[in-house]
C-alpha positions in Angstrom: 19.5 -38.9 26.1 18.1 -36.9 23.1 17.3 -33.2 22.9 13.6 -33.6 23.6 14.3 -35.8 26.6 16.7 -33.2 28.0 14.1 -30.5 27.5 11.4 -32.6 29.2 13.7 -33.3 32.2 14.4 -29.6 32.6 10.7 -28.8 32.4 9.9 -31.4 35.1 12.5 -29.9 37.4 11.3 -26.3 36.9 10.2 -24.3 39.9 7.5 -22.4 37.9 3.9 -22.8 39.0 2.7 -24.0 35.6 -0.8 -24.6 36.8 -1.1 -21.0 37.9 0.2 -19.8 34.5 -2.4 -21.9 32.8 -5.3 -20.9 35.0 -7.8 -18.5 33.6 -8.5 -15.8 36.0 -10.5 -12.6 36.0 -8.4 -9.5 36.6 -9.4 -6.0 37.5 -8.1 -3.9 34.6 -7.5 -1.0 37.0 -5.0 -3.2 39.0 -3.2 -4.9 36.1 -0.8 -4.1 33.2 -3.1 -5.1 30.4 -2.9 -4.8 26.6 -5.2 -5.5 23.7 -4.4 -3.1 20.9 -1.5 -0.9 19.7 -2.8 2.2 21.5 -2.8 0.5 24.9 -0.2 1.6 27.4 1.4 -1.8 27.7 1.1 -2.9 24.1 4.9 -3.5 23.9 4.3 -6.5 26.2 2.4 -8.2 23.4 4.1 -10.8 21.1 2.3 -8.9 18.3 4.2 -5.7 19.1 6.7 -4.8 16.3 9.9 -2.8 16.4 11.6 -5.2 18.8 13.5 -7.7 16.7 15.1 -10.7 18.3 18.4 -12.2 17.0 18.9 -15.9 17.8 21.6 -18.1 16.2 22.2 -15.6 13.5 18.5 -15.4 12.5 16.7 -12.1 12.9 13.0 -12.4 14.0 10.9 -9.3 13.5 8.8 -10.0 16.6 8.5 -12.4 19.5 5.4 -13.8 17.8 7.4 -14.8 14.7 9.9 -16.6 16.9 7.2 -18.3 18.9 5.4 -19.5 15.7 8.6 -20.8 14.2 9.5 -22.7 17.4 6.3 -24.7 17.1 7.5 -26.7 14.0 10.5 -28.8 13.1 12.7 -27.5 10.3 11.4 -29.9 7.7 7.6 -29.6 8.3 5.7 -28.8 5.1 2.1 -27.8 4.5 0.8 -25.7 1.7 -2.3 -23.6 2.4 -5.3 -24.5 0.2 -5.9 -20.8 -0.3 -2.4 -20.3 -1.8 -1.2 -23.4 -3.6 2.0 -21.6 -4.8 3.1 -20.8 -1.3 6.5 -21.9 0.1 5.8 -25.4 1.4 8.3 -25.2 4.3 6.3 -23.8 7.3 9.3 -22.3 9.1 10.6 -20.6 5.9 7.1 -19.2 5.3 6.9 -17.9 8.9 10.3 -16.3 8.6 9.4 -14.6 5.3 6.6 -12.7 7.0 7.3 -9.0 7.7 4.9 -8.7 10.7 3.7 -10.7 13.6 0.2 -11.2 12.4 1.5 -12.6 9.1 3.7 -15.0 11.0 0.8 -16.2 13.0 -1.6 -16.5 10.1 0.7 -18.2 7.6 1.1 -21.3 9.7 -2.6 -22.1 10.0 -2.6 -25.1 7.6 0.2 -26.8 9.7 -1.6 -25.9 12.9 -4.8 -27.4 11.7 -3.0 -30.5 10.5 -1.3 -30.8 14.0 2.2 -30.8 12.5 3.8 -29.5 15.7 7.2 -30.5 16.8 7.5 -33.4 19.2 6.0 -32.9 22.6 4.3 -29.6 21.7 0.8 -30.8 22.6 1.9 -33.1 25.5 0.4 -31.4 28.6 2.7 -33.4 30.9 5.7 -31.3 29.8 4.1 -27.9 29.1 6.4 -27.3 26.2 4.2 -24.4 24.9 4.5 -22.5 28.1 8.3 -23.0 28.4 8.7 -22.1 24.8 6.8 -18.8 25.4 8.9 -18.1 28.5 12.1 -18.8 26.4 10.9 -16.4 23.7 10.2 -13.7 26.3 13.6 -14.1 27.8 15.2 -13.7 24.4 13.0 -10.6 23.8 14.2 -9.1 27.1 17.9 -10.0 26.3 17.7 -8.4 22.8 15.5 -5.4 23.8 16.5 -4.4 27.3 15.6 -0.7 26.8 12.2 -1.1 25.1 10.9 -4.4 26.4 12.9 -4.2 29.6 11.7 -0.7 30.5 8.0 -1.5 29.9 8.3 -4.7 31.8 10.0 -2.9 34.7 7.2 -0.3 34.7 4.6 -2.9 35.5 6.0 -3.3 39.0 4.1 -6.1 40.7 1.0 -5.7 38.6 -0.2 -8.9 36.9 0.4 -8.7 33.1 -2.8 -9.5 31.2 -3.6 -9.9 27.6 -7.2 -8.6 27.5 -9.5 -10.8 25.4 -12.9 -10.1 24.1 -15.3 -13.0 24.5 
């Protein structure tokens, strides 16, 4: 069995309530640990929060957002942004070259728009995106037990919510 098949089998056996994680719910901001911008009390819970690097297999990621974006693509995926024809063609290398989370998210847009994701990324049967995010957050907690761990602990039983403006 190949690596993707192993990952899919593990996902199918997971005890997580994936449908609950996917559901869009309305939360009372007075009864949740929410974040939207850097000045918010729980900003460190955001993937966009800096100053919490993650080391994985010898590679240093400056944010959980950078690691998550890099995890979306295979190592050989290439796509050059029309707005920057001289850019590094390798999507992962371009993501890893970014010095902040927003840069990591924005630099992969051409690959995102061309749907060049790694195998299984968009297959809703396996929920690879959610499990990848949970994996990234576990690594963030492992690498940043004081900063991320303490803010996570401070939420108690409050739902953690990324506030969105719609």
